C-alpha positions as CSV (number, residue, x, y, z in Angstrom):
1,X,2.0,51.3,-93.8
2,X,5.9,50.3,-95.4
3,X,4.0,47.5,-97.2
4,X,1.8,50.9,-99.0
5,X,5.4,52.9,-99.7
6,X,6.5,49.9,-101.0
7,X,3.2,49.4,-102.9
8,X,3.8,53.2,-104.8
9,X,7.4,52.6,-104.9
10,X,7.1,49.6,-107.5
11,X,4.5,50.8,-108.8
12,X,6.3,54.5,-109.7
13,X,9.2,52.2,-110.8
14,X,7.0,49.9,-113.1
15,X,5.7,52.9,-114.4
16,X,9.0,55.2,-115.0
17,X,10.1,51.7,-116.6
18,X,7.0,51.6,-119.0
19,X,7.2,55.5,-119.7
20,X,10.9,55.3,-120.6
21,X,10.1,52.3,-123.4
22,X,7.6,55.8,-124.9
23,X,11.5,57.5,-124.8
24,X,13.2,55.0,-128.0
25,X,11.6,54.5,-131.6
26,X,11.5,51.3,-131.2
27,X,10.1,50.9,-127.8
28,X,12.8,48.9,-126.3
29,X,14.8,50.0,-123.2
30,X,17.8,49.1,-123.4
31,X,20.1,48.3,-119.8
32,X,18.0,50.0,-118.0
33,X,19.4,50.3,-114.5
34,X,22.5,52.4,-116.9
35,X,20.3,53.9,-119.6
36,X,17.8,55.6,-117.7
37,X,16.9,57.6,-114.7
38,X,13.5,58.2,-112.8
39,X,13.9,61.2,-110.5
40,X,11.2,61.9,-108.0
41,X,10.7,65.5,-107.6
42,X,7.4,65.6,-105.8
43,X,4.0,63.5,-105.2
44,X,2.9,62.7,-108.2
45,X,6.1,64.1,-110.3
46,X,8.9,62.1,-111.8
47,X,11.0,63.6,-114.1
48,X,12.9,60.4,-116.5
49,X,15.6,61.0,-118.7
50,X,18.5,58.9,-120.9
51,X,20.9,60.4,-122.4
52,X,18.9,62.0,-125.2
53,X,15.2,62.7,-124.3
54,X,13.8,64.0,-120.7
55,X,10.4,63.3,-119.8
56,X,7.9,64.4,-117.3
57,X,5.0,62.4,-116.4
58,X,2.0,63.5,-113.7
59,X,-0.1,61.8,-112.2
60,X,-3.5,62.0,-113.1
61,X,-4.8,63.2,-109.5
62,X,-1.9,65.3,-109.1
63,X,-2.9,67.6,-113.3
64,X,-6.0,67.1,-112.0
65,X,-5.1,69.8,-108.8
66,X,-2.5,71.3,-109.8
67,X,-2.8,71.9,-113.9
68,X,-5.0,73.9,-116.4
69,X,-7.0,72.3,-118.5
70,X,-4.9,74.0,-121.0
71,X,-1.8,72.4,-119.5
72,X,-4.1,69.0,-119.8
73,X,-4.2,69.5,-123.4
74,X,-3.1,66.6,-125.8
75,X,-2.1,69.3,-127.3
76,X,1.4,68.8,-124.6
77,X,1.3,65.3,-123.5
78,X,0.2,61.9,-123.8
79,X,-1.3,59.3,-121.1
80,X,0.3,56.3,-119.5
81,X,-1.3,53.8,-116.9
82,X,-3.1,56.7,-114.3
83,X,0.6,59.5,-115.7
84,X,0.3,62.2,-117.9
85,X,3.9,62.4,-120.5
86,X,5.3,65.4,-121.0
87,X,8.0,64.7,-123.4
88,X,11.8,66.9,-124.7
89,X,10.7,71.1,-124.3
90,X,6.5,69.6,-123.5
91,X,8.9,69.6,-119.9
92,X,8.0,72.8,-119.5
93,X,4.3,73.4,-118.9
94,X,4.2,71.3,-115.9
95,X,7.0,72.3,-114.5
96,X,6.6,75.8,-115.0
97,X,2.7,75.0,-113.4
98,X,3.3,72.8,-110.7
99,X,6.5,75.2,-109.8
100,X,4.5,78.6,-109.1
101,X,3.2,76.5,-106.0
102,X,5.1,73.8,-105.3
103,X,9.2,74.2,-103.7
104,X,10.3,71.4,-104.4
105,X,9.9,71.4,-108.0
106,X,10.3,75.2,-108.0
107,X,13.8,73.9,-106.7
108,X,13.7,71.7,-109.1
109,X,14.7,74.3,-112.0
110,X,17.9,75.3,-112.5
111,X,16.8,78.3,-115.0
112,X,13.7,80.3,-114.4
113,X,14.9,82.7,-117.7
114,X,15.5,79.1,-120.1
115,X,12.0,78.2,-118.9
116,X,10.3,81.5,-119.8
117,X,12.2,81.8,-123.3
118,X,11.2,77.9,-123.5
119,X,7.4,78.9,-123.2
120,X,7.6,81.7,-124.6
121,X,9.8,80.2,-127.9
122,X,7.9,76.7,-128.1
123,X,4.5,77.1,-127.2
124,X,3.4,80.9,-127.6
125,X,-0.7,80.6,-127.8
126,X,0.2,78.4,-124.4
127,X,1.7,81.4,-123.0
128,X,-1.1,84.6,-124.8
129,X,-3.9,81.4,-123.3
130,X,-2.1,81.8,-119.3
131,X,-1.3,85.2,-120.1
132,X,-5.3,86.2,-120.5
133,X,-6.0,84.7,-117.5
134,X,-3.6,86.2,-115.2
135,X,-3.0,89.4,-113.7
136,X,0.3,92.3,-115.2
137,X,2.2,90.6,-111.9
138,X,2.0,87.5,-113.5
139,X,2.6,87.3,-117.1
140,X,4.7,85.4,-118.4
141,X,7.5,87.3,-120.3
142,X,10.2,86.1,-122.4
143,X,13.6,85.9,-121.8
144,X,17.0,86.3,-123.7
145,X,17.8,82.8,-122.5
146,X,19.3,79.9,-124.5
147,X,15.2,77.5,-124.8
148,X,15.4,74.0,-122.4
149,X,18.3,74.8,-120.1
150,X,16.3,75.2,-117.2
151,X,16.6,71.8,-116.0
152,X,20.0,70.3,-114.6
153,X,19.8,66.9,-117.2
154,X,19.0,68.9,-119.6
155,X,22.2,71.6,-119.1
156,X,24.1,68.1,-118.6
157,X,22.7,66.7,-122.0
158,X,23.7,69.4,-123.5
159,X,27.5,69.5,-122.7
160,X,27.6,65.9,-123.6
161,X,26.5,66.5,-127.0
162,X,28.5,69.8,-127.2
163,X,32.2,67.3,-126.1
164,X,30.7,64.9,-128.6
165,X,30.9,67.3,-131.7
166,X,33.6,68.8,-130.1
167,X,36.2,65.3,-130.1
168,X,34.0,64.5,-133.8
169,X,35.1,67.8,-135.0
170,X,39.1,67.6,-133.4
171,X,39.1,64.3,-135.2
172,X,38.1,65.8,-138.4
173,X,40.3,68.7,-138.6
174,X,43.7,66.1,-137.4
175,X,42.4,63.7,-140.5
176,X,42.5,67.3,-142.4
177,X,45.2,68.3,-141.2
178,X,47.5,65.6,-141.5
179,X,46.2,64.6,-145.2
180,X,47.3,68.0,-145.8
181,X,51.0,68.6,-144.1
182,X,51.7,64.9,-146.2
183,X,50.4,66.3,-149.6
184,X,52.2,69.2,-149.1
185,X,55.5,67.6,-148.7
186,X,54.0,65.6,-151.6
187,X,54.0,68.9,-153.5
188,X,57.7,70.3,-152.3
189,X,59.4,66.9,-153.4
190,X,58.0,67.3,-157.5
């Protein structure tokens, strides 16, 4: 049994790295151990991320058992080595469907409101199809929340991006301020 467990772990890691190559424009993953993370959410469901993008990989077996036909449509995902790959905002679709029946997936979602806002804002056709096929109490209702901040990794990436923008703005402001003072002094001397 130990051999099969390690075989599964190695297979998941190998597939994870192959999938992560989809995240880069040139198909190259640099310094994999530092730049990318692979995290198991549930059996057959993995979160792969770097500092710019987030992917959800769902094994085809898990997808067949737990996802709707709409969720496995090539409108929302691509297929790679027996996994369906959902990128960026599209990660909301499998997570929404899987969270209904899987506590570990549900616990992984940090903001139900952001999840609903992402679904309604980015995938209105999916929401419409879903809502037509479920009772009123299970319908997706829009929420007043930021889109694409339903996972901790998304929140972390947004915070890092904001810090970077603030630093760049502060540096530009300091440069402008220094130039402005110098010009003011020159103007006073004239």
